[in-house]
PyMOL Python script that loads the backbone (N, CA, C, O; Angstrom):
from pymol import cmd

cmd.read_pdbstr("""\
ATOM      1  N   UNK A   1      14.717 -10.987 -13.287  1.00  0.00           N
ATOM      2  CA  UNK A   1      14.305  -9.664 -12.856  1.00  0.00           C
ATOM      3  C   UNK A   1      13.595  -9.774 -11.511  1.00  0.00           C
ATOM      4  O   UNK A   1      12.893 -10.748 -11.242  1.00  0.00           O
ATOM      5  N   UNK A   2      13.788  -8.765 -10.675  1.00  0.00           N
ATOM      6  CA  UNK A   2      13.159  -8.736  -9.354  1.00  0.00           C
ATOM      7  C   UNK A   2      11.639  -8.686  -9.486  1.00  0.00           C
ATOM      8  O   UNK A   2      11.097  -8.174 -10.465  1.00  0.00           O
ATOM      9  N   UNK A   3      10.971  -9.230  -8.477  1.00  0.00           N
ATOM     10  CA  UNK A   3       9.522  -9.141  -8.412  1.00  0.00           C
ATOM     11  C   UNK A   3       9.113  -9.136  -6.949  1.00  0.00           C
ATOM     12  O   UNK A   3       9.864  -9.574  -6.078  1.00  0.00           O
ATOM     13  N   UNK A   4       7.915  -8.635  -6.695  1.00  0.00           N
ATOM     14  CA  UNK A   4       7.418  -8.552  -5.330  1.00  0.00           C
ATOM     15  C   UNK A   4       5.906  -8.702  -5.336  1.00  0.00           C
ATOM     16  O   UNK A   4       5.257  -8.592  -6.376  1.00  0.00           O
ATOM     17  N   UNK A   5       5.365  -8.952  -4.168  1.00  0.00           N
ATOM     18  CA  UNK A   5       3.916  -9.008  -3.965  1.00  0.00           C
ATOM     19  C   UNK A   5       3.586  -8.012  -2.870  1.00  0.00           C
ATOM     20  O   UNK A   5       4.182  -8.046  -1.793  1.00  0.00           O
ATOM     21  N   UNK A   6       2.630  -7.119  -3.142  1.00  0.00           N
ATOM     22  CA  UNK A   6       2.283  -6.086  -2.170  1.00  0.00           C
ATOM     23  C   UNK A   6       0.802  -5.746  -2.261  1.00  0.00           C
ATOM     24  O   UNK A   6       0.104  -6.136  -3.198  1.00  0.00           O
ATOM     25  N   UNK A   7       0.351  -5.010  -1.259  1.00  0.00           N
ATOM     26  CA  UNK A   7      -0.997  -4.456  -1.277  1.00  0.00           C
ATOM     27  C   UNK A   7      -0.924  -3.026  -0.765  1.00  0.00           C
ATOM     28  O   UNK A   7       0.024  -2.650  -0.076  1.00  0.00           O
ATOM     29  N   UNK A   8      -1.937  -2.231  -1.108  1.00  0.00           N
ATOM     30  CA  UNK A   8      -1.925  -0.845  -0.664  1.00  0.00           C
ATOM     31  C   UNK A   8      -3.339  -0.302  -0.529  1.00  0.00           C
ATOM     32  O   UNK A   8      -4.314  -0.872  -1.019  1.00  0.00           O
ATOM     33  N   UNK A   9      -3.395   0.827   0.160  1.00  0.00           N
ATOM     34  CA  UNK A   9      -4.640   1.587   0.295  1.00  0.00           C
ATOM     35  C   UNK A   9      -4.316   2.999  -0.186  1.00  0.00           C
ATOM     36  O   UNK A   9      -3.363   3.614   0.295  1.00  0.00           O
ATOM     37  N   UNK A  10      -5.093   3.511  -1.120  1.00  0.00           N
ATOM     38  CA  UNK A  10      -4.919   4.865  -1.649  1.00  0.00           C
ATOM     39  C   UNK A  10      -5.996   5.764  -1.056  1.00  0.00           C
ATOM     40  O   UNK A  10      -7.186   5.454  -1.103  1.00  0.00           O
ATOM     41  N   UNK A  11      -5.547   6.895  -0.493  1.00  0.00           N
ATOM     42  CA  UNK A  11      -6.457   7.833   0.168  1.00  0.00           C
ATOM     43  C   UNK A  11      -6.231   9.237  -0.350  1.00  0.00           C
ATOM     44  O   UNK A  11      -5.182   9.539  -0.918  1.00  0.00           O
ATOM     45  N   UNK A  12      -7.222  10.094  -0.153  1.00  0.00           N
ATOM     46  CA  UNK A  12      -7.155  11.457  -0.677  1.00  0.00           C
ATOM     47  C   UNK A  12      -6.299  12.383   0.169  1.00  0.00           C
ATOM     48  O   UNK A  12      -5.727  13.340  -0.354  1.00  0.00           O
ATOM     49  N   UNK A  13      -6.198  12.115   1.486  1.00  0.00           N
ATOM     50  CA  UNK A  13      -5.458  13.047   2.350  1.00  0.00           C
ATOM     51  C   UNK A  13      -4.472  12.309   3.250  1.00  0.00           C
ATOM     52  O   UNK A  13      -4.650  11.137   3.579  1.00  0.00           O
ATOM     53  N   UNK A  14      -3.441  13.027   3.630  1.00  0.00           N
ATOM     54  CA  UNK A  14      -2.437  12.472   4.543  1.00  0.00           C
ATOM     55  C   UNK A  14      -3.060  12.171   5.904  1.00  0.00           C
ATOM     56  O   UNK A  14      -2.731  11.166   6.533  1.00  0.00           O
ATOM     57  N   UNK A  15      -3.962  13.044   6.356  1.00  0.00           N
ATOM     58  CA  UNK A  15      -4.624  12.841   7.649  1.00  0.00           C
ATOM     59  C   UNK A  15      -5.451  11.550   7.647  1.00  0.00           C
ATOM     60  O   UNK A  15      -5.422  10.787   8.613  1.00  0.00           O
ATOM     61  N   UNK A  16      -6.178  11.316   6.569  1.00  0.00           N
ATOM     62  CA  UNK A  16      -6.972  10.091   6.467  1.00  0.00           C
ATOM     63  C   UNK A  16      -6.059   8.864   6.444  1.00  0.00           C
ATOM     64  O   UNK A  16      -6.368   7.848   7.067  1.00  0.00           O
ATOM     65  N   UNK A  17      -4.941   8.957   5.732  1.00  0.00           N
ATOM     66  CA  UNK A  17      -3.981   7.847   5.688  1.00  0.00           C
ATOM     67  C   UNK A  17      -3.401   7.581   7.076  1.00  0.00           C
ATOM     68  O   UNK A  17      -3.244   6.425   7.471  1.00  0.00           O
ATOM     69  N   UNK A  18      -3.086   8.634   7.811  1.00  0.00           N
ATOM     70  CA  UNK A  18      -2.539   8.473   9.161  1.00  0.00           C
ATOM     71  C   UNK A  18      -3.568   7.814  10.083  1.00  0.00           C
ATOM     72  O   UNK A  18      -3.210   6.971  10.905  1.00  0.00           O
ATOM     73  N   UNK A  19      -4.846   8.194   9.952  1.00  0.00           N
ATOM     74  CA  UNK A  19      -5.902   7.577  10.778  1.00  0.00           C
ATOM     75  C   UNK A  19      -6.028   6.084  10.472  1.00  0.00           C
ATOM     76  O   UNK A  19      -6.145   5.263  11.382  1.00  0.00           O
ATOM     77  N   UNK A  20      -6.003   5.743   9.190  1.00  0.00           N
ATOM     78  CA  UNK A  20      -6.106   4.321   8.838  1.00  0.00           C
ATOM     79  C   UNK A  20      -4.874   3.542   9.279  1.00  0.00           C
ATOM     80  O   UNK A  20      -4.985   2.387   9.690  1.00  0.00           O
ATOM     81  N   UNK A  21      -3.710   4.157   9.197  1.00  0.00           N
ATOM     82  CA  UNK A  21      -2.488   3.481   9.654  1.00  0.00           C
ATOM     83  C   UNK A  21      -2.600   3.165  11.141  1.00  0.00           C
ATOM     84  O   UNK A  21      -2.189   2.091  11.579  1.00  0.00           O
ATOM     85  N   UNK A  22      -3.150   4.089  11.913  1.00  0.00           N
ATOM     86  CA  UNK A  22      -3.356   3.855  13.343  1.00  0.00           C
ATOM     87  C   UNK A  22      -4.329   2.707  13.565  1.00  0.00           C
ATOM     88  O   UNK A  22      -4.103   1.856  14.425  1.00  0.00           O
ATOM     89  N   UNK A  23      -5.396   2.680  12.806  1.00  0.00           N
ATOM     90  CA  UNK A  23      -6.367   1.593  12.926  1.00  0.00           C
ATOM     91  C   UNK A  23      -5.727   0.251  12.592  1.00  0.00           C
ATOM     92  O   UNK A  23      -6.017  -0.752  13.243  1.00  0.00           O
ATOM     93  N   UNK A  24      -4.859   0.224  11.584  1.00  0.00           N
ATOM     94  CA  UNK A  24      -4.141  -0.999  11.239  1.00  0.00           C
ATOM     95  C   UNK A  24      -3.222  -1.421  12.383  1.00  0.00           C
ATOM     96  O   UNK A  24      -3.127  -2.606  12.705  1.00  0.00           O
ATOM     97  N   UNK A  25      -2.547  -0.449  12.995  1.00  0.00           N
ATOM     98  CA  UNK A  25      -1.660  -0.740  14.124  1.00  0.00           C
ATOM     99  C   UNK A  25      -2.448  -1.317  15.306  1.00  0.00           C
ATOM    100  O   UNK A  25      -1.908  -2.084  16.104  1.00  0.00           O
ATOM    101  N   UNK A  26      -3.712  -0.947  15.408  1.00  0.00           N
ATOM    102  CA  UNK A  26      -4.563  -1.454  16.485  1.00  0.00           C
ATOM    103  C   UNK A  26      -5.178  -2.814  16.145  1.00  0.00           C
ATOM    104  O   UNK A  26      -5.926  -3.378  16.943  1.00  0.00           O
ATOM    105  N   UNK A  27      -4.859  -3.334  14.961  1.00  0.00           N
ATOM    106  CA  UNK A  27      -5.267  -4.691  14.615  1.00  0.00           C
ATOM    107  C   UNK A  27      -6.405  -4.828  13.621  1.00  0.00           C
ATOM    108  O   UNK A  27      -6.847  -5.945  13.355  1.00  0.00           O
ATOM    109  N   UNK A  28      -6.897  -3.719  13.057  1.00  0.00           N
ATOM    110  CA  UNK A  28      -7.962  -3.862  12.066  1.00  0.00           C
ATOM    111  C   UNK A  28      -7.426  -4.538  10.807  1.00  0.00           C
ATOM    112  O   UNK A  28      -6.232  -4.476  10.511  1.00  0.00           O
ATOM    113  N   UNK A  29      -8.315  -5.175  10.083  1.00  0.00           N
ATOM    114  CA  UNK A  29      -7.961  -5.958   8.907  1.00  0.00           C
ATOM    115  C   UNK A  29      -7.645  -5.058   7.700  1.00  0.00           C
ATOM    116  O   UNK A  29      -8.463  -4.227   7.306  1.00  0.00           O
ATOM    117  N   UNK A  30      -6.454  -5.236   7.123  1.00  0.00           N
ATOM    118  CA  UNK A  30      -6.005  -4.428   5.991  1.00  0.00           C
ATOM    119  C   UNK A  30      -6.968  -4.550   4.818  1.00  0.00           C
ATOM    120  O   UNK A  30      -7.399  -3.541   4.260  1.00  0.00           O
ATOM    121  N   UNK A  31      -7.301  -5.764   4.445  1.00  0.00           N
ATOM    122  CA  UNK A  31      -8.156  -5.979   3.268  1.00  0.00           C
ATOM    123  C   UNK A  31      -9.530  -5.329   3.456  1.00  0.00           C
ATOM    124  O   UNK A  31     -10.075  -4.744   2.520  1.00  0.00           O
ATOM    125  N   UNK A  32     -10.074  -5.431   4.644  1.00  0.00           N
ATOM    126  CA  UNK A  32     -11.388  -4.834   4.919  1.00  0.00           C
ATOM    127  C   UNK A  32     -11.325  -3.312   4.793  1.00  0.00           C
ATOM    128  O   UNK A  32     -12.204  -2.698   4.189  1.00  0.00           O
ATOM    129  N   UNK A  33     -10.282  -2.707   5.366  1.00  0.00           N
ATOM    130  CA  UNK A  33     -10.128  -1.256   5.269  1.00  0.00           C
ATOM    131  C   UNK A  33      -9.882  -0.828   3.827  1.00  0.00           C
ATOM    132  O   UNK A  33     -10.381   0.212   3.397  1.00  0.00           O
ATOM    133  N   UNK A  34      -9.123  -1.612   3.081  1.00  0.00           N
ATOM    134  CA  UNK A  34      -8.865  -1.286   1.669  1.00  0.00           C
ATOM    135  C   UNK A  34     -10.168  -1.310   0.873  1.00  0.00           C
ATOM    136  O   UNK A  34     -10.439  -0.400   0.089  1.00  0.00           O
ATOM    137  N   UNK A  35     -10.966  -2.347   1.075  1.00  0.00           N
ATOM    138  CA  UNK A  35     -12.240  -2.438   0.347  1.00  0.00           C
ATOM    139  C   UNK A  35     -13.159  -1.262   0.677  1.00  0.00           C
ATOM    140  O   UNK A  35     -13.887  -0.776  -0.189  1.00  0.00           O
ATOM    141  N   UNK A  36     -13.124  -0.818   1.897  1.00  0.00           N
ATOM    142  CA  UNK A  36     -14.025   0.245   2.340  1.00  0.00           C
ATOM    143  C   UNK A  36     -13.529   1.649   1.996  1.00  0.00           C
ATOM    144  O   UNK A  36     -14.340   2.532   1.716  1.00  0.00           O
ATOM    145  N   UNK A  37     -12.194   1.875   2.013  1.00  0.00           N
ATOM    146  CA  UNK A  37     -11.676   3.238   1.927  1.00  0.00           C
ATOM    147  C   UNK A  37     -10.801   3.560   0.709  1.00  0.00           C
ATOM    148  O   UNK A  37     -10.678   4.729   0.342  1.00  0.00           O
ATOM    149  N   UNK A  38     -10.198   2.560   0.084  1.00  0.00           N
ATOM    150  CA  UNK A  38      -9.229   2.844  -0.974  1.00  0.00           C
ATOM    151  C   UNK A  38      -9.883   3.452  -2.216  1.00  0.00           C
ATOM    152  O   UNK A  38     -10.962   3.034  -2.636  1.00  0.00           O
ATOM    153  N   UNK A  39      -9.215   4.433  -2.783  1.00  0.00           N
ATOM    154  CA  UNK A  39      -9.668   5.074  -4.019  1.00  0.00           C
ATOM    155  C   UNK A  39      -9.167   4.336  -5.261  1.00  0.00           C
ATOM    156  O   UNK A  39      -9.582   4.643  -6.379  1.00  0.00           O
ATOM    157  N   UNK A  40      -8.289   3.380  -5.067  1.00  0.00           N
ATOM    158  CA  UNK A  40      -7.705   2.617  -6.174  1.00  0.00           C
ATOM    159  C   UNK A  40      -8.608   1.421  -6.512  1.00  0.00           C
ATOM    160  O   UNK A  40      -9.217   0.835  -5.617  1.00  0.00           O
ATOM    161  N   UNK A  41      -8.695   1.061  -7.787  1.00  0.00           N
ATOM    162  CA  UNK A  41      -9.468  -0.135  -8.146  1.00  0.00           C
ATOM    163  C   UNK A  41      -9.002  -1.396  -7.404  1.00  0.00           C
ATOM    164  O   UNK A  41      -9.788  -2.327  -7.227  1.00  0.00           O
ATOM    165  N   UNK A  42      -7.737  -1.439  -6.969  1.00  0.00           N
ATOM    166  CA  UNK A  42      -7.251  -2.596  -6.222  1.00  0.00           C
ATOM    167  C   UNK A  42      -7.956  -2.745  -4.879  1.00  0.00           C
ATOM    168  O   UNK A  42      -7.886  -3.808  -4.261  1.00  0.00           O
ATOM    169  N   UNK A  43      -8.629  -1.701  -4.423  1.00  0.00           N
ATOM    170  CA  UNK A  43      -9.367  -1.782  -3.171  1.00  0.00           C
ATOM    171  C   UNK A  43     -10.409  -2.883  -3.191  1.00  0.00           C
ATOM    172  O   UNK A  43     -10.687  -3.495  -2.160  1.00  0.00           O
ATOM    173  N   UNK A  44     -10.987  -3.142  -4.352  1.00  0.00           N
ATOM    174  CA  UNK A  44     -11.988  -4.209  -4.481  1.00  0.00           C
ATOM    175  C   UNK A  44     -11.382  -5.579  -4.201  1.00  0.00           C
ATOM    176  O   UNK A  44     -12.093  -6.521  -3.850  1.00  0.00           O
ATOM    177  N   UNK A  45     -10.064  -5.685  -4.357  1.00  0.00           N
ATOM    178  CA  UNK A  45      -9.341  -6.935  -4.081  1.00  0.00           C
ATOM    179  C   UNK A  45      -8.625  -6.859  -2.740  1.00  0.00           C
ATOM    180  O   UNK A  45      -7.651  -7.579  -2.518  1.00  0.00           O
ATOM    181  N   UNK A  46      -9.089  -6.004  -1.854  1.00  0.00           N
ATOM    182  CA  UNK A  46      -8.448  -5.861  -0.545  1.00  0.00           C
ATOM    183  C   UNK A  46      -7.121  -5.144  -0.628  1.00  0.00           C
ATOM    184  O   UNK A  46      -6.288  -5.273   0.270  1.00  0.00           O
ATOM    185  N   UNK A  47      -6.910  -4.391  -1.694  1.00  0.00           N
ATOM    186  CA  UNK A  47      -5.666  -3.650  -1.880  1.00  0.00           C
ATOM    187  C   UNK A  47      -4.583  -4.437  -2.589  1.00  0.00           C
ATOM    188  O   UNK A  47      -3.484  -3.922  -2.796  1.00  0.00           O
ATOM    189  N   UNK A  48      -4.869  -5.671  -2.965  1.00  0.00           N
ATOM    190  CA  UNK A  48      -3.874  -6.553  -3.590  1.00  0.00           C
ATOM    191  C   UNK A  48      -3.403  -5.977  -4.925  1.00  0.00           C
ATOM    192  O   UNK A  48      -4.205  -5.757  -5.833  1.00  0.00           O
ATOM    193  N   UNK A  49      -2.099  -5.736  -5.034  1.00  0.00           N
ATOM    194  CA  UNK A  49      -1.502  -5.241  -6.274  1.00  0.00           C
ATOM    195  C   UNK A  49      -0.973  -6.376  -7.139  1.00  0.00           C
ATOM    196  O   UNK A  49      -0.540  -6.148  -8.268  1.00  0.00           O
ATOM    197  N   UNK A  50      -1.004  -7.591  -6.615  1.00  0.00           N
ATOM    198  CA  UNK A  50      -0.492  -8.732  -7.367  1.00  0.00           C
ATOM    199  C   UNK A  50       1.022  -8.720  -7.431  1.00  0.00           C
ATOM    200  O   UNK A  50       1.688  -8.081  -6.616  1.00  0.00           O
ATOM    201  N   UNK A  51       1.551  -9.429  -8.402  1.00  0.00           N
ATOM    202  CA  UNK A  51       3.004  -9.500  -8.577  1.00  0.00           C
ATOM    203  C   UNK A  51       3.476  -8.257  -9.328  1.00  0.00           C
ATOM    204  O   UNK A  51       2.936  -7.909 -10.378  1.00  0.00           O
ATOM    205  N   UNK A  52       4.477  -7.604  -8.783  1.00  0.00           N
ATOM    206  CA  UNK A  52       4.967  -6.328  -9.306  1.00  0.00           C
ATOM    207  C   UNK A  52       6.440  -6.464  -9.667  1.00  0.00           C
ATOM    208  O   UNK A  52       7.199  -7.162  -8.995  1.00  0.00           O
ATOM    209  N   UNK A  53       6.823  -5.794 -10.724  1.00  0.00           N
ATOM    210  CA  UNK A  53       8.229  -5.709 -11.120  1.00  0.00           C
ATOM    211  C   UNK A  53       8.674  -4.255 -10.994  1.00  0.00           C
ATOM    212  O   UNK A  53       7.847  -3.348 -11.086  1.00  0.00           O
ATOM    213  N   UNK A  54       9.964  -4.024 -10.786  1.00  0.00           N
ATOM    214  CA  UNK A  54      10.453  -2.648 -10.650  1.00  0.00           C
ATOM    215  C   UNK A  54      10.031  -1.783 -11.847  1.00  0.00           C
ATOM    216  O   UNK A  54      10.095  -2.215 -12.998  1.00  0.00           O
ATOM    217  N   UNK A  55       9.600  -0.560 -11.547  1.00  0.00           N
ATOM    218  CA  UNK A  55       9.224   0.380 -12.583  1.00  0.00           C
ATOM    219  C   UNK A  55       7.758   0.334 -12.993  1.00  0.00           C
ATOM    220  O   UNK A  55       7.322   1.169 -13.786  1.00  0.00           O
ATOM    221  N   UNK A  56       6.991  -0.610 -12.479  1.00  0.00           N
ATOM    222  CA  UNK A  56       5.584  -0.713 -12.861  1.00  0.00           C
ATOM    223  C   UNK A  56       4.706   0.318 -12.150  1.00  0.00           C
ATOM    224  O   UNK A  56       3.669   0.724 -12.675  1.00  0.00           O
ATOM    225  N   UNK A  57       5.121   0.735 -10.970  1.00  0.00           N
ATOM    226  CA  UNK A  57       4.328   1.668 -10.174  1.00  0.00           C
ATOM    227  C   UNK A  57       5.062   2.999 -10.037  1.00  0.00           C
ATOM    228  O   UNK A  57       6.233   3.112 -10.398  1.00  0.00           O
ATOM    229  N   UNK A  58       4.367   3.995  -9.518  1.00  0.00           N
ATOM    230  CA  UNK A  58       5.002   5.303  -9.329  1.00  0.00           C
ATOM    231  C   UNK A  58       6.193   5.168  -8.381  1.00  0.00           C
ATOM    232  O   UNK A  58       6.218   4.297  -7.511  1.00  0.00           O
ATOM    233  N   UNK A  59       7.162   6.034  -8.565  1.00  0.00           N
ATOM    234  CA  UNK A  59       8.449   5.924  -7.870  1.00  0.00           C
ATOM    235  C   UNK A  59       8.360   5.779  -6.341  1.00  0.00           C
ATOM    236  O   UNK A  59       9.025   4.900  -5.794  1.00  0.00           O
ATOM    237  N   UNK A  60       7.569   6.600  -5.626  1.00  0.00           N
ATOM    238  CA  UNK A  60       7.548   6.441  -4.161  1.00  0.00           C
ATOM    239  C   UNK A  60       7.090   5.049  -3.721  1.00  0.00           C
ATOM    240  O   UNK A  60       7.609   4.499  -2.749  1.00  0.00           O
ATOM    241  N   UNK A  61       6.132   4.492  -4.427  1.00  0.00           N
ATOM    242  CA  UNK A  61       5.621   3.166  -4.080  1.00  0.00           C
ATOM    243  C   UNK A  61       6.630   2.095  -4.489  1.00  0.00           C
ATOM    244  O   UNK A  61       6.884   1.159  -3.731  1.00  0.00           O
ATOM    245  N   UNK A  62       7.190   2.228  -5.654  1.00  0.00           N
ATOM    246  CA  UNK A  62       8.196   1.304  -6.154  1.00  0.00           C
ATOM    247  C   UNK A  62       9.376   1.209  -5.179  1.00  0.00           C
ATOM    248  O   UNK A  62       9.866   0.113  -4.906  1.00  0.00           O
ATOM    249  N   UNK A  63       9.827   2.336  -4.664  1.00  0.00           N
ATOM    250  CA  UNK A  63      10.966   2.341  -3.744  1.00  0.00           C
ATOM    251  C   UNK A  63      10.644   1.608  -2.448  1.00  0.00           C
ATOM    252  O   UNK A  63      11.486   0.882  -1.921  1.00  0.00           O
ATOM    253  N   UNK A  64       9.445   1.789  -1.938  1.00  0.00           N
ATOM    254  CA  UNK A  64       9.052   1.068  -0.725  1.00  0.00           C
ATOM    255  C   UNK A  64       8.998  -0.426  -1.002  1.00  0.00           C
ATOM    256  O   UNK A  64       9.529  -1.225  -0.230  1.00  0.00           O
ATOM    257  N   UNK A  65       8.365  -0.798  -2.086  1.00  0.00           N
ATOM    258  CA  UNK A  65       8.182  -2.220  -2.387  1.00  0.00           C
ATOM    259  C   UNK A  65       9.511  -2.944  -2.549  1.00  0.00           C
ATOM    260  O   UNK A  65       9.645  -4.094  -2.130  1.00  0.00           O
ATOM    261  N   UNK A  66      10.488  -2.287  -3.148  1.00  0.00           N
ATOM    262  CA  UNK A  66      11.741  -2.984  -3.424  1.00  0.00           C
ATOM    263  C   UNK A  66      12.886  -2.653  -2.467  1.00  0.00           C
ATOM    264  O   UNK A  66      13.998  -3.149  -2.649  1.00  0.00           O
ATOM    265  N   UNK A  67      12.631  -1.811  -1.436  1.00  0.00           N
ATOM    266  CA  UNK A  67      13.725  -1.443  -0.532  1.00  0.00           C
ATOM    267  C   UNK A  67      13.392  -1.518   0.957  1.00  0.00           C
ATOM    268  O   UNK A  67      14.301  -1.634   1.779  1.00  0.00           O
ATOM    269  N   UNK A  68      12.136  -1.454   1.314  1.00  0.00           N
ATOM    270  CA  UNK A  68      11.775  -1.368   2.731  1.00  0.00           C
ATOM    271  C   UNK A  68      11.438  -2.740   3.311  1.00  0.00           C
ATOM    272  O   UNK A  68      11.307  -3.725   2.585  1.00  0.00           O
ATOM    273  N   UNK A  69      11.302  -2.779   4.627  1.00  0.00           N
ATOM    274  CA  UNK A  69      11.057  -4.023   5.354  1.00  0.00           C
ATOM    275  C   UNK A  69       9.749  -4.680   4.919  1.00  0.00           C
ATOM    276  O   UNK A  69       8.772  -4.010   4.585  1.00  0.00           O
ATOM    277  N   UNK A  70       9.764  -6.000   4.935  1.00  0.00           N
ATOM    278  CA  UNK A  70       8.582  -6.790   4.589  1.00  0.00           C
ATOM    279  C   UNK A  70       7.578  -6.789   5.735  1.00  0.00           C
ATOM    280  O   UNK A  70       7.947  -6.667   6.903  1.00  0.00           O
ATOM    281  N   UNK A  71       6.307  -6.927   5.382  1.00  0.00           N
ATOM    282  CA  UNK A  71       5.175  -7.116   6.286  1.00  0.00           C
ATOM    283  C   UNK A  71       4.852  -5.924   7.191  1.00  0.00           C
ATOM    284  O   UNK A  71       3.913  -6.003   7.984  1.00  0.00           O
ATOM    285  N   UNK A  72       5.588  -4.844   7.097  1.00  0.00           N
ATOM    286  CA  UNK A  72       5.268  -3.627   7.842  1.00  0.00           C
ATOM    287  C   UNK A  72       4.349  -2.748   7.007  1.00  0.00           C
ATOM    288  O   UNK A  72       4.317  -2.855   5.781  1.00  0.00           O
ATOM    289  N   UNK A  73       3.602  -1.878   7.681  1.00  0.00           N
ATOM    290  CA  UNK A  73       2.772  -0.907   6.977  1.00  0.00           C
ATOM    291  C   UNK A  73       3.607   0.350   6.784  1.00  0.00           C
ATOM    292  O   UNK A  73       3.988   0.999   7.758  1.00  0.00           O
ATOM    293  N   UNK A  74       3.890   0.695   5.546  1.00  0.00           N
ATOM    294  CA  UNK A  74       4.697   1.874   5.215  1.00  0.00           C
ATOM    295  C   UNK A  74       3.772   2.993   4.752  1.00  0.00           C
ATOM    296  O   UNK A  74       2.794   2.753   4.045  1.00  0.00           O
ATOM    297  N   UNK A  75       4.090   4.201   5.154  1.00  0.00           N
ATOM    298  CA  UNK A  75       3.326   5.357   4.714  1.00  0.00           C
ATOM    299  C   UNK A  75       2.869   6.182   5.886  1.00  0.00           C
ATOM    300  O   UNK A  75       3.190   5.888   7.037  1.00  0.00           O
ATOM    301  N   UNK A  76       2.119   7.214   5.584  1.00  0.00           N
ATOM    302  CA  UNK A  76       1.596   7.624   4.288  1.00  0.00           C
ATOM    303  C   UNK A  76       2.695   8.075   3.318  1.00  0.00           C
ATOM    304  O   UNK A  76       3.612   8.808   3.686  1.00  0.00           O
ATOM    305  N   UNK A  77       2.575   7.621   2.088  1.00  0.00           N
ATOM    306  CA  UNK A  77       3.492   7.974   1.004  1.00  0.00           C
ATOM    307  C   UNK A  77       2.723   8.793  -0.019  1.00  0.00           C
ATOM    308  O   UNK A  77       1.658   8.385  -0.482  1.00  0.00           O
ATOM    309  N   UNK A  78       3.267   9.941  -0.364  1.00  0.00           N
ATOM    310  CA  UNK A  78       2.585  10.832  -1.307  1.00  0.00           C
ATOM    311  C   UNK A  78       2.993  10.509  -2.744  1.00  0.00           C
ATOM    312  O   UNK A  78       4.168  10.300  -3.042  1.00  0.00           O
ATOM    313  N   UNK A  79       1.998  10.476  -3.618  1.00  0.00           N
ATOM    314  CA  UNK A  79       2.229  10.373  -5.060  1.00  0.00           C
ATOM    315  C   UNK A  79       1.262  11.327  -5.738  1.00  0.00           C
ATOM    316  O   UNK A  79       0.482  12.002  -5.066  1.00  0.00           O
ATOM    317  N   UNK A  80       1.305  11.392  -7.055  1.00  0.00           N
ATOM    318  CA  UNK A  80       0.377  12.267  -7.771  1.00  0.00           C
ATOM    319  C   UNK A  80      -1.072  11.792  -7.644  1.00  0.00           C
ATOM    320  O   UNK A  80      -1.994  12.530  -7.990  1.00  0.00           O
ATOM    321  N   UNK A  81      -1.280  10.574  -7.154  1.00  0.00           N
ATOM    322  CA  UNK A  81      -2.625  10.019  -7.024  1.00  0.00           C
ATOM    323  C   UNK A  81      -3.235  10.248  -5.650  1.00  0.00           C
ATOM    324  O   UNK A  81      -4.455  10.188  -5.494  1.00  0.00           O
ATOM    325  N   UNK A  82      -2.400  10.510  -4.655  1.00  0.00           N
ATOM    326  CA  UNK A  82      -2.876  10.701  -3.295  1.00  0.00           C
ATOM    327  C   UNK A  82      -1.863  10.171  -2.306  1.00  0.00           C
ATOM    328  O   UNK A  82      -0.655  10.269  -2.520  1.00  0.00           O
ATOM    329  N   UNK A  83      -2.369   9.604  -1.212  1.00  0.00           N
ATOM    330  CA  UNK A  83      -1.515   9.090  -0.142  1.00  0.00           C
ATOM    331  C   UNK A  83      -1.737   7.592  -0.001  1.00  0.00           C
ATOM    332  O   UNK A  83      -2.873   7.116   0.017  1.00  0.00           O
ATOM    333  N   UNK A  84      -0.648   6.865   0.099  1.00  0.00           N
ATOM    334  CA  UNK A  84      -0.688   5.409   0.091  1.00  0.00           C
ATOM    335  C   UNK A  84      -0.207   4.833   1.415  1.00  0.00           C
ATOM    336  O   UNK A  84       0.682   5.381   2.067  1.00  0.00           O
ATOM    337  N   UNK A  85      -0.812   3.724   1.794  1.00  0.00           N
ATOM    338  CA  UNK A  85      -0.303   2.843   2.826  1.00  0.00           C
ATOM    339  C   UNK A  85       0.059   1.558   2.094  1.00  0.00           C
ATOM    340  O   UNK A  85      -0.758   1.020   1.346  1.00  0.00           O
ATOM    341  N   UNK A  86       1.266   1.064   2.302  1.00  0.00           N
ATOM    342  CA  UNK A  86       1.766  -0.076   1.529  1.00  0.00           C
ATOM    343  C   UNK A  86       2.282  -1.158   2.458  1.00  0.00           C
ATOM    344  O   UNK A  86       2.958  -0.869   3.445  1.00  0.00           O
ATOM    345  N   UNK A  87       1.960  -2.408   2.139  1.00  0.00           N
ATOM    346  CA  UNK A  87       2.505  -3.558   2.844  1.00  0.00           C
ATOM    347  C   UNK A  87       3.065  -4.526   1.811  1.00  0.00           C
ATOM    348  O   UNK A  87       2.383  -4.894   0.854  1.00  0.00           O
ATOM    349  N   UNK A  88       4.309  -4.932   2.015  1.00  0.00           N
ATOM    350  CA  UNK A  88       4.996  -5.842   1.084  1.00  0.00           C
ATOM    351  C   UNK A  88       5.049  -7.228   1.714  1.00  0.00           C
ATOM    352  O   UNK A  88       5.472  -7.378   2.861  1.00  0.00           O
ATOM    353  N   UNK A  89       4.620  -8.235   0.966  1.00  0.00           N
ATOM    354  CA  UNK A  89       4.622  -9.608   1.464  1.00  0.00           C
ATOM    355  C   UNK A  89       5.919 -10.345   1.165  1.00  0.00           C
ATOM    356  O   UNK A  89       6.473 -11.005   2.044  1.00  0.00           O
ATOM    357  N   UNK A  90       6.407 -10.240  -0.058  1.00  0.00           N
ATOM    358  CA  UNK A  90       7.664 -10.889  -0.400  1.00  0.00           C
ATOM    359  C   UNK A  90       8.314 -10.149  -1.553  1.00  0.00           C
ATOM    360  O   UNK A  90       7.673  -9.378  -2.266  1.00  0.00           O
ATOM    361  N   UNK A  91       9.583 -10.401  -1.714  1.00  0.00           N
ATOM    362  CA  UNK A  91      10.299  -9.909  -2.899  1.00  0.00           C
ATOM    363  C   UNK A  91      11.398 -10.897  -3.220  1.00  0.00           C
ATOM    364  O   UNK A  91      12.011 -11.487  -2.331  1.00  0.00           O
ATOM    365  N   UNK A  92      11.634 -11.065  -4.514  1.00  0.00           N
ATOM    366  CA  UNK A  92      12.712 -11.948  -5.008  1.00  0.00           C
ATOM    367  C   UNK A  92      13.786 -11.104  -5.630  1.00  0.00           C
ATOM    368  O   UNK A  92      14.787 -11.635  -6.111  1.00  0.00           O
TER     369      UNK A  92
END
""", "prot")
cmd.dss("prot")
cmd.show_as("cartoon", "prot")
cmd.util.cbc("prot")
cmd.orient("prot")
């Protein structure tokens, strides 16, 4: 079965997600921003979601993790929880 490793930052608004994405593009540290801003418990781990298998996460995030380019910052992606910025490290 496929698996991947990813991290994300969950935010309350699309505008806030867009601002953080810009800061990431300017070179700020993903893990530091996740610890400071993410609403998800994974923020305490720098946004680390660990090893993920298809279907474990909400559909918009799952699709990015298993279909989009590696190591890029994807988002803002809307889910029922808020807006996500996602970075995928690897997938098998």
